[in-house]
N, C-alpha and C positions, 0 to 999 in steps of 0.2 A: 307282109299282109298290106293290101292297099285300103285306104279310107275313102268312104263315100263323100267326105266333106273335102272340098277342093283346097289344096295347099295347107292341110291340116298340119303336117309335118314342119313346114315352114313357120306356121303361126306358133306352134308349140316350141320351136327353136328360138324364136324371138322372144317368147315369154320367158323361156329359160334365162335368157340374157338379161331380161328386166328384173325377174325375181332374185337373181344373183346380185345385179346392182343394188337393189333394195337391201339385200342382206349385208352387203359391204358397208352400206351407210350405217346400218345397226352394229355392225362389228366395230366400225370407227368409234361410235359412241359408247359401245361397250368397253372399248380399249382405254377410255378416260378413268376406269375404275376397276378394271379386271386385267391381271397379268396375262401376256399372250399365252403362256403355258396353260394356265388355268382356263382361259377362254377356249382354247384348242381341246382340252380334255373334256369340258363339259359339252362342247359342239359334238364332239365324237360320241359321248356317251348317249346324248339324246338320239342322234341318228342311228346308233347301234341298236337302241331299244325299238325305235319306230320301224327299222327295217325288218325285224322279226316277223310281225303279222303281215308285212307287204310281201315278203317272200313266199309266205304260205298262200297268199291270195293271188299273186302273178306268176309264180314259178311252181306251182302245185304239180303240174304235170310233167316237169322236167326231171328225168331220171338220171342224167349225165353227172357222174360223181367225179370228184376231183381226186387226183393221186396225192401222195404225201409230198412229193416234189413241188407239184402246183401249190399245195397249201403253204409250203414253206416259202415259195417265191412271192406269192401274194402277201402273205404276211410281211416279208422283207420289203415288198414294194409299198404297202401300206405305212410301214414304219418310216420309210423315207419320204414318200409323197405325201402322206397325211399328218403323221406324227411330227416330222421335223419341218417339212415344207410350209405347211399351214402356220406353224408357230413363227417361223421366219417372215411369213407373209404378214402376220398380225403385228409383228414388230415393225416392219417396214410401214405397215399402214398407220401405226401410231406416230412414227416419225415424219411421213411425208404428208399425211392426209389422203383422203380418197382420190382426189383430182390427179395429183402426181403419181399415185400409187397405179391408177388405171394405165398411165403411159408406161411405167416400167414393166407392168405385167404384160405387155405386148412381146416381151422377151421370151415368152413361153413357146411360142411357135418356132422361132429360131432355134431354141434349145432342143425341141423335139426333133427338127430337121437334122441339125448337126450330130445329135447322138444317134439318130437312125443311120446316118451316113457312115458313121465310125463303126457302129456295133452290128448293124443289120445289112450293111452294104447297099442301102437304098441310094438311087442315083439323085444327084443334085443338078437341077437345071439352071441355066443362067438366069432366068426371070425369078427363080426362087431366090438366087443370091442377091439380086436387086431388091427383092422384098425384105430380105434380112438386113441388107445395109440401110435400108429406109428405117426399118425399127431400131437399129443401133443409132442411127441419126436422131431418131425421136428421143432416145434417152440421153444422148449428149446434148440435145437442144435444151433439155431441162436441168442439166447437171450444172448449170451455172447458178449464182447466187440467187435466190428467190426472195427479194425484198418485198414484193407485193404480199407474199403470204407470211412474212415476219419468220421465216425459216432460216436459220443459221447455216453457213456453209457446212459445218461439221455434220449437223443433223440431216442435212440434205444428202450428203455423200454417204453417211451411214445409212440413211433409208434407201438409197439406191443399191447399196451393197447388199443389204438384207432382202430386197426385193428381187434382186438378180439371183441371189443365192436360193431364194424360194423357188423361182421359176426354173432354175437348173436342176434343183433337187427333185422338184415335182416332175420334171421330164425324166430324170433317171428313173423314178419310180414307175413311170408309164412305159418307157421303151424297154425295160428289163422284162416286162410281161406281155409286151405287144404280140409276140408270136403265139401266145396262149389265149388271146382274146376272142379268136374266131369262133369257136365251139363252146366256150365256157358260159355257164349261166351267170348273167350280167349282175343281178342283185346279189347273188350268193357271193361272188367275188368281191363286190363292193363291201358286204358285210365282213369279210375275211380281211380285206385291207384295212377297214375302220378299226377291227380288232388289233391288227398289226400297229396301227398308228397310236391306238389307245395304249397298248402294251409298252410301246417305246416311252411314251409320256409317263407311264407309271414309274418306269426304272429312272427317268430324269427327275421326277418329283421326289422319288425316294432319297436321292443324293442332292437335291437342290437346297442351299442354304435358306432358312427362313420359309420352308415349304408351307407351314400352317397358315402364315401371313398371306401368301399369294393364292393359296387354294381356298381360303375362306375369308375373302374381304367383306367388309360391311357395306352391303348395297341397299339402297332404298328401292322403293318399288318401281320407279322409273328406270333405274340402272339394270335391275333384274329383269324387266320387261325386254330391255335392248339385248341382253344376253340370250334370253329364250326365243325371241323373235328372230334374231340373226341366225342363231343355230338351227331353228326349225326351217327357216326359209333356205338358208345357204347350204346346209348339210343333208337336207332330206327332200324338201319340195323341188328344188332345182335340180337334184339329182334325178328324181322321178320324171320331171318334165324333159330333162335331157335325154332319157331313155326313150321316152315317147317320141320326141322329135327325131331321133335317130331311126326309129322304127318306121315312121311314116314319111321320111324325106331321104333324099340322097345323102350319104354321109358327109361328102365334101360340102354340100350345100348347108347342112345342118351344123357342120363344125364352123363354117364362116359366119352364119347368123348368130351362133353362140358367142363369137368373138366381139359382136357389136357390144357386149356387156360393158366394154371398156368405154364405149362412147357414152352409154347410159350411166356409168358410174361417174364419169367426168361431168355430165350434166346434173345428175342429182346432188354431186358434191357441191355444186355452186347453188342449187336451189334450196336444199335442206341443211347443209353444213355451212352455207355462206363462204365457201371457199372461193378465192378470187380467180377470175378468168382473165388471163393476160395473153398478150399476143404471142409470148413464148410458149405458154401451155397450149393454146390453140394450135399452134404449129406443131408442137411435140404430139398431140393426139392425132392430127391429120396425118402426119408422116407414119405414126404407128399403125393407124388404121389402114392406110395405103399399102403398108409393108405387110400387114396380116392378110390383106386381100390378095396380094401378089403370091404370097406364100402359099395361100390356100387354093387360089384358082389358076395360078400362073401356068401349070402344067396342061390345064384344060384349053387354055387359049393357044399354047404352042402346038399340042399334039392334036387338037381337034376334039369334038364331041365324042367321037367313037372310040377314043383311046382310053 
């Protein structure tokens, strides 16, 4: 469906990036008082509840039903890509801070490409390989000691490890359902995936030592507002905006504009969290952004607009 508003899809895609960047800032503040497992659980719970009326409003006319096999795959995808990956991401965010985390998160695109090449047989072009190498270079650039941010070498490496694991796990969760996404109702499968993510977290919480302490921390009003705001913006608003952007813009353009969230996170981290901007960090985000651009648009420039 075309919109009568010029560039509506592009504007919505950029807005998605901005909203997600703001959510990450709230998640970083939330992580100061809430354990990653609890934060992820409450985020998913809020999104799961809000999606129910949203599905009735926007997918009322969709009669396509899911098979048992599809339900199982979407649940497993959510367990990996939402339940585990987002917990790993929050852990990395707590260690690295939002600015460095934005650079490590650029590994998401190479992870998708690599797994699509291995599992789905998708072709990997030379310019995309260059993009992947740029992103890896970005992560290596910031893997040195970060004295400006008072981050120890150990925390830096642990943060990069958890961030890379988050992007890899998230990519597995997406690629495993990629062949099913074409005709499936988006909001409904999003709800199923969030349910899958919530279920795996419930299992983890059940066996986690000291679960009462991490699930029911003592929060003041400000800390609670960070949790609710980040969950609302990151798990619900950004998802709805992402869907609208994909609807009104070319998918590759929308995806590239969504990835600008890393740049917004980097900037917002400096403005609102007072995280330092060093030459090494600037180089890292520049290499990461360039790599994501080549990974997303590289085939377009090589094959031409008609391919």
